[in-house]
FIFIVEX-791415 format. One record per residue (C-alpha): residue number from 1; x, y, z; residue in one letter. Coordinates in nm, 3 decimals. Example, Ala and Ser with C-alpha at 12.3 -4.5 7.8 and 13.67 -1.06 7.14 Angstrom:
BEGIN
+-----+---------+---------+---------+--------+
! num !       X !       Y !       Z ! residu !
+-----+---------+---------+---------+--------+
!   1 !   1.230 !  -0.450 !   0.780 !      A !
!   2 !   1.367 !  -0.106 !   0.714 !      S !
+-----+---------+---------+---------+--------+
This chain:
BEGIN
+-----+---------+---------+---------+--------+
! num !       X !       Y !       Z ! residu !
+-----+---------+---------+---------+--------+
!   1 !   0.095 !   2.188 !   2.053 !      X !
!   2 !   0.065 !   1.866 !   1.854 !      X !
!   3 !  -0.007 !   2.039 !   1.528 !      X !
!   4 !   0.288 !   2.264 !   1.461 !      X !
!   5 !   0.316 !   2.528 !   1.190 !      X !
!   6 !   0.576 !   2.527 !   0.919 !      X !
!   7 !   0.639 !   2.853 !   0.734 !      X !
!   8 !   0.617 !   2.715 !   0.383 !      X !
!   9 !   0.357 !   2.775 !   0.116 !      X !
!  10 !   0.225 !   2.443 !  -0.016 !      X !
!  11 !   0.223 !   2.388 !  -0.389 !      X !
!  12 !  -0.112 !   2.404 !  -0.561 !      X !
!  13 !  -0.264 !   2.063 !  -0.618 !      X !
!  14 !  -0.509 !   1.979 !  -0.893 !      X !
!  15 !  -0.869 !   1.929 !  -0.784 !      X !
!  16 !  -0.957 !   1.564 !  -0.724 !      X !
!  17 !  -1.112 !   1.400 !  -1.026 !      X !
!  18 !  -1.441 !   1.226 !  -0.948 !      X !
!  19 !  -1.683 !   1.025 !  -1.161 !      X !
!  20 !  -1.961 !   1.243 !  -1.310 !      X !
!  21 !  -2.231 !   1.323 !  -1.061 !      X !
!  22 !  -2.010 !   1.258 !  -0.760 !      X !
!  23 !  -1.933 !   1.540 !  -0.522 !      X !
!  24 !  -1.556 !   1.591 !  -0.480 !      X !
!  25 !  -1.417 !   1.479 !  -0.147 !      X !
!  26 !  -1.080 !   1.458 !   0.026 !      X !
!  27 !  -1.029 !   1.820 !  -0.079 !      X !
!  28 !  -0.672 !   1.953 !  -0.095 !      X !
!  29 !  -0.551 !   2.228 !   0.130 !      X !
!  30 !  -0.639 !   2.574 !   0.004 !      X !
!  31 !  -0.357 !   2.713 !  -0.213 !      X !
!  32 !  -0.405 !   3.040 !  -0.030 !      X !
!  33 !  -0.301 !   2.885 !   0.298 !      X !
!  34 !   0.037 !   3.024 !   0.396 !      X !
!  35 !   0.125 !   2.742 !   0.632 !      X !
!  36 !   0.096 !   2.364 !   0.631 !      X !
!  37 !   0.002 !   2.156 !   0.933 !      X !
!  38 !   0.241 !   1.886 !   1.051 !      X !
!  39 !   0.148 !   1.573 !   1.244 !      X !
!  40 !   0.384 !   1.520 !   1.539 !      X !
!  41 !   0.308 !   1.162 !   1.645 !      X !
!  42 !   0.517 !   1.177 !   1.964 !      X !
!  43 !   0.292 !   1.452 !   2.101 !      X !
!  44 !  -0.039 !   1.365 !   1.936 !      X !
!  45 !  -0.043 !   1.011 !   2.072 !      X !
!  46 !  -0.071 !   1.147 !   2.427 !      X !
!  47 !  -0.337 !   1.413 !   2.363 !      X !
!  48 !  -0.681 !   1.341 !   2.513 !      X !
!  49 !  -0.853 !   1.511 !   2.217 !      X !
!  50 !  -0.771 !   1.497 !   1.847 !      X !
!  51 !  -0.798 !   1.784 !   1.596 !      X !
!  52 !  -1.107 !   1.801 !   1.375 !      X !
!  53 !  -0.900 !   1.727 !   1.063 !      X !
!  54 !  -0.851 !   1.369 !   1.190 !      X !
!  55 !  -1.216 !   1.302 !   1.273 !      X !
!  56 !  -1.383 !   1.086 !   1.005 !      X !
!  57 !  -1.752 !   1.096 !   0.905 !      X !
!  58 !  -1.988 !   0.878 !   1.107 !      X !
!  59 !  -2.043 !   0.633 !   0.822 !      X !
!  60 !  -1.669 !   0.567 !   0.789 !      X !
!  61 !  -1.563 !   0.549 !   1.154 !      X !
!  62 !  -1.450 !   0.213 !   1.300 !      X !
!  63 !  -1.728 !  -0.011 !   1.430 !      X !
!  64 !  -1.723 !  -0.285 !   1.692 !      X !
!  65 !  -1.855 !  -0.558 !   1.461 !      X !
!  66 !  -1.550 !  -0.515 !   1.234 !      X !
!  67 !  -1.343 !  -0.699 !   1.495 !      X !
!  68 !  -1.481 !  -1.030 !   1.361 !      X !
!  69 !  -1.201 !  -1.211 !   1.181 !      X !
!  70 !  -1.187 !  -1.245 !   0.803 !      X !
!  71 !  -1.104 !  -1.591 !   0.677 !      X !
!  72 !  -0.792 !  -1.543 !   0.463 !      X !
!  73 !  -0.664 !  -1.861 !   0.295 !      X !
!  74 !  -0.316 !  -1.975 !   0.393 !      X !
!  75 !  -0.111 !  -2.049 !   0.080 !      X !
!  76 !   0.188 !  -2.282 !   0.109 !      X !
!  77 !   0.432 !  -2.172 !  -0.161 !      X !
!  78 !   0.648 !  -2.472 !  -0.081 !      X !
!  79 !   0.372 !  -2.700 !  -0.209 !      X !
!  80 !   0.329 !  -2.496 !  -0.528 !      X !
!  81 !   0.699 !  -2.525 !  -0.610 !      X !
!  82 !   0.730 !  -2.885 !  -0.491 !      X !
!  83 !   0.727 !  -3.024 !  -0.845 !      X !
!  84 !   0.404 !  -3.211 !  -0.777 !      X !
!  85 !   0.142 !  -3.108 !  -1.039 !      X !
!  86 !  -0.156 !  -3.185 !  -0.816 !      X !
!  87 !  -0.017 !  -2.975 !  -0.531 !      X !
!  88 !   0.052 !  -2.682 !  -0.767 !      X !
!  89 !  -0.298 !  -2.700 !  -0.912 !      X !
!  90 !  -0.456 !  -2.709 !  -0.567 !      X !
!  91 !  -0.260 !  -2.402 !  -0.452 !      X !
!  92 !  -0.345 !  -2.213 !  -0.775 !      X !
!  93 !  -0.714 !  -2.297 !  -0.727 !      X !
!  94 !  -0.711 !  -2.164 !  -0.369 !      X !
!  95 !  -0.545 !  -1.839 !  -0.481 !      X !
!  96 !  -0.789 !  -1.800 !  -0.770 !      X !
!  97 !  -1.090 !  -1.839 !  -0.543 !      X !
!  98 !  -0.952 !  -1.582 !  -0.296 !      X !
!  99 !  -0.866 !  -1.331 !  -0.570 !      X !
! 100 !  -1.208 !  -1.361 !  -0.733 !      X !
! 101 !  -1.378 !  -1.312 !  -0.394 !      X !
! 102 !  -1.186 !  -1.037 !  -0.215 !      X !
! 103 !  -0.827 !  -1.036 !  -0.343 !      X !
! 104 !  -0.655 !  -1.127 !  -0.013 !      X !
! 105 !  -0.450 !  -1.434 !   0.082 !      X !
! 106 !  -0.148 !  -1.506 !   0.303 !      X !
! 107 !   0.166 !  -1.702 !   0.222 !      X !
! 108 !   0.395 !  -1.930 !   0.423 !      X !
! 109 !   0.717 !  -2.104 !   0.320 !      X !
! 110 !   0.795 !  -1.781 !   0.141 !      X !
! 111 !   1.173 !  -1.806 !   0.165 !      X !
! 112 !   1.233 !  -1.472 !   0.339 !      X !
! 113 !   1.473 !  -1.520 !   0.637 !      X !
! 114 !   1.305 !  -1.449 !   0.974 !      X !
! 115 !   1.620 !  -1.266 !   1.089 !      X !
! 116 !   1.590 !  -1.022 !   0.798 !      X !
! 117 !   1.223 !  -0.953 !   0.877 !      X !
! 118 !   1.305 !  -0.891 !   1.242 !      X !
! 119 !   1.590 !  -0.655 !   1.157 !      X !
! 120 !   1.368 !  -0.465 !   0.912 !      X !
! 121 !   1.120 !  -0.412 !   1.195 !      X !
! 122 !   1.397 !  -0.307 !   1.434 !      X !
! 123 !   1.524 !  -0.046 !   1.187 !      X !
! 124 !   1.168 !   0.077 !   1.140 !      X !
! 125 !   1.133 !   0.119 !   1.516 !      X !
! 126 !   1.456 !   0.321 !   1.522 !      X !
! 127 !   1.351 !   0.549 !   1.238 !      X !
! 128 !   1.006 !   0.637 !   1.372 !      X !
! 129 !   1.144 !   0.697 !   1.722 !      X !
! 130 !   1.360 !   0.980 !   1.586 !      X !
! 131 !   1.266 !   1.343 !   1.649 !      X !
! 132 !   1.023 !   1.492 !   1.398 !      X !
! 133 !   1.276 !   1.737 !   1.256 !      X !
! 134 !   1.522 !   1.454 !   1.190 !      X !
! 135 !   1.264 !   1.244 !   1.006 !      X !
! 136 !   1.160 !   1.545 !   0.800 !      X !
! 137 !   1.502 !   1.550 !   0.635 !      X !
! 138 !   1.352 !   1.286 !   0.405 !      X !
! 139 !   1.020 !   1.470 !   0.370 !      X !
! 140 !   0.800 !   1.371 !   0.079 !      X !
! 141 !   0.729 !   1.664 !  -0.151 !      X !
! 142 !   0.385 !   1.736 !  -0.307 !      X !
! 143 !   0.321 !   1.515 !  -0.607 !      X !
! 144 !   0.593 !   1.266 !  -0.512 !      X !
! 145 !   0.552 !   0.905 !  -0.402 !      X !
! 146 !   0.878 !   0.871 !  -0.205 !      X !
! 147 !   0.994 !   1.010 !   0.128 !      X !
! 148 !   0.865 !   1.067 !   0.480 !      X !
! 149 !   0.508 !   1.179 !   0.538 !      X !
! 150 !   0.348 !   1.271 !   0.870 !      X !
! 151 !  -0.015 !   1.203 !   0.785 !      X !
! 152 !  -0.135 !   1.393 !   0.472 !      X !
! 153 !  -0.145 !   1.732 !   0.645 !      X !
! 154 !   0.038 !   1.903 !   0.360 !      X !
! 155 !  -0.201 !   1.769 !   0.095 !      X !
! 156 !  -0.552 !   1.753 !   0.240 !      X !
! 157 !  -0.762 !   1.941 !   0.492 !      X !
! 158 !  -0.996 !   1.669 !   0.620 !      X !
! 159 !  -1.022 !   1.292 !   0.682 !      X !
! 160 !  -0.653 !   1.275 !   0.764 !      X !
! 161 !  -0.496 !   0.937 !   0.848 !      X !
! 162 !  -0.344 !   0.879 !   1.192 !      X !
! 163 !  -0.002 !   0.760 !   1.076 !      X !
! 164 !   0.351 !   0.830 !   0.961 !      X !
! 165 !   0.514 !   0.665 !   0.661 !      X !
! 166 !   0.851 !   0.639 !   0.491 !      X !
! 167 !   0.845 !   0.530 !   0.126 !      X !
! 168 !   1.134 !   0.454 !  -0.110 !      X !
! 169 !   1.181 !   0.318 !  -0.458 !      X !
! 170 !   1.325 !  -0.018 !  -0.560 !      X !
! 171 !   1.414 !  -0.155 !  -0.902 !      X !
! 172 !   1.598 !  -0.487 !  -0.953 !      X !
! 173 !   1.744 !  -0.352 !  -1.276 !      X !
! 174 !   1.923 !  -0.061 !  -1.106 !      X !
! 175 !   2.299 !  -0.068 !  -1.162 !      X !
! 176 !   2.359 !   0.064 !  -0.810 !      X !
! 177 !   2.217 !  -0.037 !  -0.467 !      X !
! 178 !   1.930 !   0.206 !  -0.503 !      X !
! 179 !   1.793 !   0.168 !  -0.149 !      X !
! 180 !   2.134 !   0.200 !   0.017 !      X !
! 181 !   2.197 !   0.514 !  -0.188 !      X !
! 182 !   1.861 !   0.656 !  -0.078 !      X !
! 183 !   1.929 !   0.617 !   0.294 !      X !
! 184 !   2.289 !   0.738 !   0.284 !      X !
! 185 !   2.202 !   1.023 !   0.048 !      X !
! 186 !   1.908 !   1.147 !   0.256 !      X !
! 187 !   2.014 !   1.063 !   0.612 !      X !
! 188 !   2.391 !   1.024 !   0.595 !      X !
! 189 !   2.650 !   0.749 !   0.607 !      X !
! 190 !   2.547 !   0.648 !   0.960 !      X !
! 191 !   2.225 !   0.508 !   0.808 !      X !
! 192 !   2.407 !   0.272 !   0.569 !      X !
! 193 !   2.298 !  -0.028 !   0.776 !      X !
! 194 !   1.933 !   0.075 !   0.735 !      X !
! 195 !   1.990 !   0.098 !   0.361 !      X !
! 196 !   2.157 !  -0.242 !   0.345 !      X !
! 197 !   1.877 !  -0.406 !   0.542 !      X !
! 198 !   1.604 !  -0.260 !   0.324 !      X !
! 199 !   1.802 !  -0.320 !   0.005 !      X !
! 200 !   1.811 !  -0.692 !   0.091 !      X !
! 201 !   1.447 !  -0.685 !   0.203 !      X !
! 202 !   1.337 !  -0.529 !  -0.127 !      X !
! 203 !   1.538 !  -0.783 !  -0.326 !      X !
! 204 !   1.367 !  -1.065 !  -0.137 !      X !
! 205 !   1.026 !  -0.904 !  -0.186 !      X !
! 206 !   1.085 !  -0.866 !  -0.559 !      X !
! 207 !   1.177 !  -1.235 !  -0.587 !      X !
! 208 !   0.878 !  -1.336 !  -0.374 !      X !
! 209 !   0.643 !  -1.129 !  -0.586 !      X !
! 210 !   0.765 !  -1.306 !  -0.902 !      X !
! 211 !   0.697 !  -1.643 !  -0.739 !      X !
! 212 !   0.347 !  -1.524 !  -0.650 !      X !
! 213 !   0.301 !  -1.408 !  -1.010 !      X !
! 214 !   0.365 !  -1.766 !  -1.122 !      X !
! 215 !   0.079 !  -1.881 !  -0.899 !      X !
! 216 !  -0.148 !  -1.604 !  -1.029 !      X !
! 217 !  -0.065 !  -1.685 !  -1.391 !      X !
! 218 !  -0.146 !  -2.051 !  -1.341 !      X !
! 219 !  -0.467 !  -1.967 !  -1.157 !      X !
! 220 !  -0.584 !  -1.752 !  -1.451 !      X !
! 221 !  -0.487 !  -2.012 !  -1.710 !      X !
! 222 !  -0.220 !  -1.804 !  -1.885 !      X !
! 223 !   0.079 !  -2.006 !  -1.764 !      X !
! 224 !   0.344 !  -1.949 !  -1.502 !      X !
! 225 !   0.568 !  -1.727 !  -1.712 !      X !
! 226 !   0.316 !  -1.470 !  -1.836 !      X !
! 227 !   0.300 !  -1.235 !  -1.538 !      X !
! 228 !   0.640 !  -1.335 !  -1.402 !      X !
! 229 !   0.800 !  -1.212 !  -1.724 !      X !
! 230 !   0.585 !  -0.897 !  -1.721 !      X !
! 231 !   0.715 !  -0.801 !  -1.375 !      X !
! 232 !   1.069 !  -0.939 !  -1.398 !      X !
! 233 !   1.185 !  -0.581 !  -1.442 !      X !
! 234 !   0.977 !  -0.371 !  -1.206 !      X !
! 235 !   0.976 !  -0.024 !  -1.052 !      X !
! 236 !   0.835 !  -0.084 !  -0.708 !      X !
! 237 !   0.779 !   0.095 !  -0.379 !      X !
! 238 !   0.846 !  -0.010 !  -0.020 !      X !
! 239 !   0.665 !   0.172 !   0.258 !      X !
! 240 !   0.725 !   0.164 !   0.632 !      X !
! 241 !   0.400 !   0.236 !   0.819 !      X !
! 242 !   0.377 !   0.362 !   1.176 !      X !
! 243 !   0.040 !   0.405 !   1.348 !      X !
! 244 !   0.090 !   0.573 !   1.689 !      X !
! 245 !  -0.157 !   0.523 !   1.973 !      X !
! 246 !  -0.461 !   0.749 !   1.965 !      X !
! 247 !  -0.662 !   0.847 !   2.270 !      X !
! 248 !  -0.982 !   0.864 !   2.061 !      X !
! 249 !  -0.939 !   0.571 !   1.819 !      X !
! 250 !  -1.315 !   0.547 !   1.765 !      X !
! 251 !  -1.308 !   0.882 !   1.583 !      X !
! 252 !  -1.030 !   0.831 !   1.331 !      X !
! 253 !  -0.858 !   0.585 !   1.098 !      X !
! 254 !  -0.493 !   0.494 !   1.051 !      X !
! 255 !  -0.554 !   0.458 !   0.678 !      X !
! 256 !  -0.885 !   0.539 !   0.514 !      X !
! 257 !  -1.081 !   0.297 !   0.293 !      X !
! 258 !  -0.895 !   0.245 !  -0.034 !      X !
! 259 !  -0.788 !  -0.002 !  -0.298 !      X !
! 260 !  -0.416 !  -0.013 !  -0.371 !      X !
! 261 !  -0.348 !   0.138 !  -0.716 !      X !
! 262 !  -0.034 !  -0.077 !  -0.750 !      X !
! 263 !  -0.019 !  -0.435 !  -0.883 !      X !
! 264 !   0.045 !  -0.649 !  -0.578 !      X !
! 265 !   0.095 !  -0.564 !  -0.211 !      X !
! 266 !   0.302 !  -0.790 !   0.015 !      X !
! 267 !   0.244 !  -0.683 !   0.373 !      X !
! 268 !   0.422 !  -0.789 !   0.690 !      X !
! 269 !   0.253 !  -0.681 !   1.012 !      X !
! 270 !   0.380 !  -0.673 !   1.366 !      X !
! 271 !   0.169 !  -0.845 !   1.631 !      X !
! 272 !  -0.067 !  -0.548 !   1.682 !      X !
! 273 !  -0.382 !  -0.585 !   1.475 !      X !
! 274 !  -0.534 !  -0.306 !   1.270 !      X !
! 275 !  -0.582 !  -0.418 !   0.909 !      X !
! 276 !  -0.948 !  -0.451 !   0.807 !      X !
! 277 !  -1.093 !  -0.575 !   0.477 !      X !
! 278 !  -1.437 !  -0.502 !   0.330 !      X !
! 279 !  -1.573 !  -0.840 !   0.220 !      X !
! 280 !  -1.930 !  -0.960 !   0.163 !      X !
! 281 !  -2.066 !  -0.618 !   0.249 !      X !
! 282 !  -1.897 !  -0.594 !   0.591 !      X !
! 283 !  -1.568 !  -0.486 !   0.747 !      X !
! 284 !  -1.363 !  -0.773 !   0.890 !      X !
! 285 !  -1.025 !  -0.783 !   1.067 !      X !
! 286 !  -0.714 !  -0.951 !   0.928 !      X !
! 287 !  -0.540 !  -1.103 !   1.230 !      X !
! 288 !  -0.161 !  -1.056 !   1.216 !      X !
! 289 !   0.072 !  -1.356 !   1.196 !      X !
! 290 !   0.443 !  -1.275 !   1.218 !      X !
! 291 !   0.530 !  -1.592 !   1.023 !      X !
! 292 !   0.326 !  -1.502 !   0.715 !      X !
! 293 !   0.291 !  -1.227 !   0.458 !      X !
! 294 !  -0.053 !  -1.097 !   0.365 !      X !
! 295 !  -0.087 !  -1.048 !  -0.010 !      X !
! 296 !  -0.355 !  -0.850 !  -0.189 !      X !
! 297 !  -0.436 !  -0.764 !  -0.548 !      X !
! 298 !  -0.404 !  -0.399 !  -0.653 !      X !
! 299 !  -0.583 !  -0.199 !  -0.921 !      X !
! 300 !  -0.306 !  -0.247 !  -1.179 !      X !
! 301 !  -0.322 !  -0.625 !  -1.158 !      X !
! 302 !  -0.702 !  -0.609 !  -1.157 !      X !
! 303 !  -0.665 !  -0.441 !  -1.497 !      X !
! 304 !  -0.411 !  -0.704 !  -1.609 !      X !
! 305 !  -0.660 !  -0.977 !  -1.519 !      X !
! 306 !  -0.930 !  -0.791 !  -1.715 !      X !
! 307 !  -1.133 !  -0.749 !  -1.399 !      X !
! 308 !  -1.145 !  -1.119 !  -1.313 !      X !
! 309 !  -0.951 !  -1.064 !  -0.993 !      X !
! 310 !  -1.059 !  -0.797 !  -0.747 !      X !
! 311 !  -0.873 !  -0.511 !  -0.588 !      X !
! 312 !  -1.046 !  -0.507 !  -0.251 !      X !
! 313 !  -1.132 !  -0.218 !  -0.024 !      X !
! 314 !  -0.931 !  -0.215 !   0.299 !      X !
! 315 !  -0.832 !   0.022 !   0.578 !      X !
! 316 !  -0.632 !   0.038 !   0.901 !      X !
! 317 !  -0.767 !   0.120 !   1.246 !      X !
! 318 !  -0.571 !   0.242 !   1.547 !      X !
! 319 !  -0.596 !   0.185 !   1.922 !      X !
! 320 !  -0.525 !   0.375 !   2.243 !      X !
! 321 !  -0.270 !   0.134 !   2.389 !      X !
! 322 !  -0.007 !   0.028 !   2.136 !      X !
! 323 !   0.166 !   0.159 !   1.828 !      X !
! 324 !   0.127 !  -0.059 !   1.519 !      X !
! 325 !   0.391 !  -0.103 !   1.248 !      X !
! 326 !   0.391 !  -0.276 !   0.912 !      X !
! 327 !   0.613 !  -0.318 !   0.606 !      X !
! 328 !   0.446 !  -0.293 !   0.268 !      X !
! 329 !   0.608 !  -0.383 !  -0.065 !      X !
! 330 !   0.410 !  -0.256 !  -0.364 !      X !
! 331 !   0.498 !  -0.439 !  -0.684 !      X !
! 332 !   0.466 !  -0.210 !  -0.986 !      X !
! 333 !   0.548 !  -0.251 !  -1.357 !      X !
! 334 !   0.818 !  -0.051 !  -1.528 !      X !
! 335 !   0.703 !   0.309 !  -1.549 !      X !
! 336 !   0.627 !   0.317 !  -1.922 !      X !
! 337 !   0.524 !  -0.045 !  -1.972 !      X !
! 338 !   0.174 !  -0.071 !  -2.118 !      X !
! 339 !  -0.071 !  -0.243 !  -1.886 !      X !
! 340 !  -0.311 !  -0.458 !  -2.089 !      X !
! 341 !  -0.455 !  -0.804 !  -2.017 !      X !
! 342 !  -0.320 !  -1.109 !  -2.203 !      X !
! 343 !  -0.534 !  -1.196 !  -2.510 !      X !
! 344 !  -0.645 !  -1.520 !  -2.342 !      X !
! 345 !  -0.838 !  -1.318 !  -2.082 !      X !
! 346 !  -1.040 !  -1.117 !  -2.335 !      X !
! 347 !  -1.336 !  -1.274 !  -2.518 !      X !
! 348 !  -1.704 !  -1.215 !  -2.587 !      X !
! 349 !  -1.795 !  -1.316 !  -2.233 !      X !
! 350 !  -1.514 !  -1.101 !  -2.089 !      X !
! 351 !  -1.479 !  -0.779 !  -2.296 !      X !
! 352 !  -1.213 !  -0.522 !  -2.204 !      X !
! 353 !  -1.290 !  -0.358 !  -1.871 !      X !
! 354 !  -1.021 !  -0.089 !  -1.864 !      X !
! 355 !  -0.827 !   0.100 !  -2.132 !      X !
! 356 !  -0.454 !   0.050 !  -2.187 !      X !
! 357 !  -0.242 !   0.265 !  -1.958 !      X !
! 358 !   0.108 !   0.297 !  -1.816 !      X !
! 359 !   0.194 !   0.274 !  -1.449 !      X !
! 360 !   0.348 !   0.623 !  -1.466 !      X !
! 361 !   0.010 !   0.764 !  -1.573 !      X !
! 362 !  -0.180 !   0.594 !  -1.291 !      X !
! 363 !   0.085 !   0.694 !  -1.037 !      X !
! 364 !   0.068 !   1.057 !  -1.151 !      X !
! 365 !  -0.310 !   1.047 !  -1.128 !      X !
! 366 !  -0.313 !   0.922 !  -0.769 !      X !
! 367 !  -0.034 !   1.153 !  -0.653 !      X !
! 368 !  -0.140 !   1.476 !  -0.819 !      X !
! 369 !  -0.507 !   1.460 !  -0.905 !      X !
! 370 !  -0.688 !   1.209 !  -0.685 !      X !
! 371 !  -0.671 !   1.052 !  -0.343 !      X !
! 372 !  -0.681 !   0.676 !  -0.402 !      X !
! 373 !  -1.004 !   0.519 !  -0.281 !      X !
! 374 !  -1.263 !   0.261 !  -0.387 !      X !
! 375 !  -1.333 !   0.439 !  -0.718 !      X !
! 376 !  -0.978 !   0.501 !  -0.836 !      X !
! 377 !  -0.990 !   0.289 !  -1.152 !      X !
! 378 !  -1.332 !   0.421 !  -1.250 !      X !
! 379 !  -1.215 !   0.780 !  -1.216 !      X !
! 380 !  -0.877 !   0.711 !  -1.375 !      X !
! 381 !  -1.032 !   0.539 !  -1.678 !      X !
! 382 !  -1.252 !   0.843 !  -1.746 !      X !
! 383 !  -0.956 !   1.078 !  -1.691 !      X !
! 384 !  -0.719 !   0.895 !  -1.925 !      X !
! 385 !  -0.982 !   0.850 !  -2.197 !      X !
! 386 !  -1.058 !   1.222 !  -2.189 !      X !
+-----+---------+---------+---------+--------+
């Protein structure tokens, strides 16, 4: 059986909060259920049929026309930091246009060593090839944002994603190697190398995100230091994504349509495509390029920009032939730092779009009360104001 039973009573989850007049969706598992379903990718990927929990509604299933490629601007960070004002202004303009349109761009000359990226992918391959019971040692508990998750079978009863993930926290201000400690503490000393690889990867991602924040600050006219200083101390999340093959890929999704609630996502994909972005009223594919990182704006930075930059709807599709893997670094503010746009971005033509909030409040909302989707900020704003 691909869906195995675990004798554990799931914790009760709060009902999803929806905007008034909207029917709740993505319903949690019934608290009366005595057992939680577990997604065993090694078995499920070979099954000719998939369980009903993984079948998505007709209007959300993958479509053939979505294979058309989305034009995502290629941003040369080397030019921005070349010391040539005209080059910096041109790069900032390109980023600004992309962020105002759909919030996606890709970066080259990013400074991350190719050998480190390759080793991070190799370690990811090793982790997801482990037996299910070994991966579940790091299992993510209800209401938490860190740990291993085999789909969302313990949280929701329908529209489940066809994937496995491993998420862990990173903070550059930690006095200890926080990622190394996570891997050795959860999986044992034999996983120290994994921890060291991802510790270095997170450190490089944090530095890269600050460089990108300089570009974003310049593009919005608030200066290079504004957002860089805001995120210099951050409390971020790295997630390893594994999308196993599916024998009925036309029925399901690897990740459902959503906008990232975080500030900035820096994504590195393998060579298997699957990322799709909703732009200009249509789904389009983001072709992978191993030499670049795809960057997209999240809800928290959309609020910091006072709605000028967009957090765009995106999803991941799966296929019947090849597993797909990706590394996602989610830049987040310090937990209790107040998220509010700089005064320069608020005027009579651009009144406040969202209320002040802390990242800890938004994170709690998405983990305990609501499954992040295209209406997260709308629902969260009503929730926090009430």
